[in-house]
N, C-alpha and C positions, 0 to 999 in steps of 0.2 A: 564549087559551089562550098557559101558558108557553113560552119561549121554544124548551125544549130537544124538547117534546111537537112542538113547530109543524116542528124541523127531521127528528125521527126523521117525523113522516109525511109530507112535502115532501121523504123518502128514499125511502118505500114505496110513497108515488102519487107521485109527480113531475111534475112540469110535462112537458107532451111537447113544447112551444116553447124549453124551456130550454134553453141549453148541454151539457147530456148525456142529456136526452129521456129513455126508459123505460132508462138503461142499471143508474142506480144498483141498483134491486131485485133484477137478473137479476145482478149482482155480490156482493148480498148474499146471494145462493143461493147461489155461487158459493165465501161467507167458511164458508155451511155445510158443506157437500162438502171444506172443507179440511181440519176441525175432524172431520167423518165418517171420510177417508183416513187421519190422523195417528195417530187413536184408533185404529182398526184396526193401523197401519204399528207404532204402539209398543207396542201391548200383543201381538201376535201373530206382528209379523218380529222381536222381538229387540232393544227399545229403539232404535230409528233411524225415523227422521221422512224422510216422503217429498215434503213440501211445505215444510218448515219450515228452511229449509239452516242459518240459525247453531245450530238444536237441535243438530246432523250436525256441526259445525267443534267445539261442544263438548266431546259424547260422543266424538271421536276425539283429545280431550283425556284425557276420563276412562278414555280404551283404551290409551292411551301410559303410561297413569299408573301400570295392572295394576285398574284399576276395574273386579269382575267383572260377567258379563251386557253388556257394553260391548263393539262389537265396529271396531275401525280400520276392515275389510273393506266390513263393512256400510256404514257412515256414509261408506266412500269410494268405494264403488258406487254412491248413495243420491246423492251432490254430482257423480258424473259424469252418471247418468242425468239427473239434473236439468239439468244444464245441455245436454243432447245433446238434451234436450226444448225447454228455450230456446230453441234454435241450431234447431231446429221451426217452432218456433211464433213466432216472429221471422223468420223467413221468409216464413213461409205469411203474420201479418199487413203486411208489407208489400209483398207480392202485391196485396194491396187496400188499400192505403194510402188511398184514393180515398173510401173511404166505410168510418164507422166501423163499421155494420152488419153485414156483410161482415168485415170484421176481427174481427169476432166471433164470425158464422157460422162462417166456415173453423173456426178454433181449436178450438171447440166441438167439429168434427165428428172434429178427430184425436185431439182429447181425451179425448169419447168413447171411441174405437176402439181407447185404449191400456187405458182400467177394465174398458170392457165385454171384454177377453183377462185384465185382470187375474182379475176377477169368476168366470169361466170357469174360469180355474186354479184358484181357492179355489174351483170347487165339485167338479171334475175329481178333484181331488187329495188331496183331504181333510185335517185337521188331522193332529198339528199339524204346521207351515205349517215347516219346516228345507230342507239342503241345498240342490237344483241350487232346490227351487221354492221357498223362501225368498228366493232373489237372484233367480230369474225376477219375482216377484209386485214384490220392491224397482225392479227396471229399470222396470218398466210404469209403475207408481203416479209412478216419477218422472218419468218420459219424460212423462207425463199430466202429472202439476205444473208442470211446468217450461212446456210449454204452455201454461197458462193464466195461468203469471205475466207471462211474454211477450206472450201479448195485452192482461192487465187494464193493464202498461208501457205499451203502445203506448194505452190507450182512456183512461188514464190521466184519473180522476175521481177528484176528494180527497178523502181519510180511505177507501178502498177499494181498497186493496191485495191484497183477499182471503186473505194471510196475516202478511203484519206488523205485528202487533198496538204494537211498543215505541214505535213515534212516532206512534199513531196516540192516544196513550192520553196520550202523551206533551204533544201538544198539547194535549187535551182540556183538563189542569192549566195550561199555562203559557200559553198566550195565553184563559186565563179575565179576567172582569174583577177576579175576586178578585186575580191576578197585573197587575191594572192591563196585559193585555192585548187585541185590538181584538175578540176574541169568539170564545172557543173554538168550536163548532159542534158543542158536546159531542152536540148530540144523533143526528146518524148517526155519533158516531165511536163513543160508548155501542154504538147498535143495530149497528157492526160488530161490533165486544166482545162484546155479547151474541150475535149470531151462530154464531160462533165458539167458544164455552161451548155454545151449542145443539146446534151441530156432535160436538163431542167428547164432551159426555154422552151425547148419541140412538148415536154409534158406541161409547161402552164400554157402553153398557146393553146396546147389541145384540151385538157379539163377546159378550162376556160371559154374558151370562142367555140367550140365545137361538140366534141362529146364528154360527161365524167368518166366514161369507160375505156378513151381512147385510148390516154397512154397506155393503158393495161395491154390493149389487145399491139400495142407499136414494141413492149416492151415482150409478151410473147413471141412477134413476131421476130425480133430481132434472134429468141432462144431460142425458137425452133430453126434460123438458119447456124447461131452456135451450136445446138445440139450437131445437126448435120452434120459441121465441119468436122465437130470433136469425135464423133463417129466414123471418121476416114483416117481421123489421127490414130486413131487406136490402135489401126491396123499399120500404122510405119513401125517399123523398127530401129528407126534414124539415132541415133547418139543423143538428141535432145530426151528423147522420151527415158532416157533412163535419170535413175529418180539423183538429186543432186547432193556432194558429197558431202557430209554430218547429216544428209536423212537415214 
């Protein structure tokens, strides 16, 4: 079997006795979720991201230069909400630092609450999402994705950050044998990019052609499945549940 396919398989069906156990497929699901919610926020909340903060910094620059359809306030609110969510997520995972499964479980439960609240707002208010509704959705989703990123950072599974793909794709090329590197782990890295692409495609398709709230509904279903999985994993005492060296 080619190395790339073997790496992809090992990410989807990981070694339960490996250093990260069953975490990789769960984080891939969260990468799909990132694509879903950013598709919703960018397309329906006025060119703002709630997961990828690099984009918001760039959008603020566009807005300050007078580019139409971009809002300095919306990007600033997304950044502040994400930071607050990251703070909440950091507190959550540090309270359970002795067990990586419980870190994931606690963070996912908090994130699910925020994203579910956002979904309810979309269903109750109806589109288009403007004014106070727009900013409420940005805040709720920013908080939820901030929690996700804090937990993923604490879990520290290589190449599965669930949001940042620039370094992942750079590593896939720069570490390759072609570049005389040690080996690129291209299977896992490409799979991460594909998961983000799939989430964005599904989110855009659902929002534009089915129902505006559908991307968030799918996100809540994904979170419910991930939270259930994490609850089961929280009972494990396998080696992967222990904090990584240096934590």
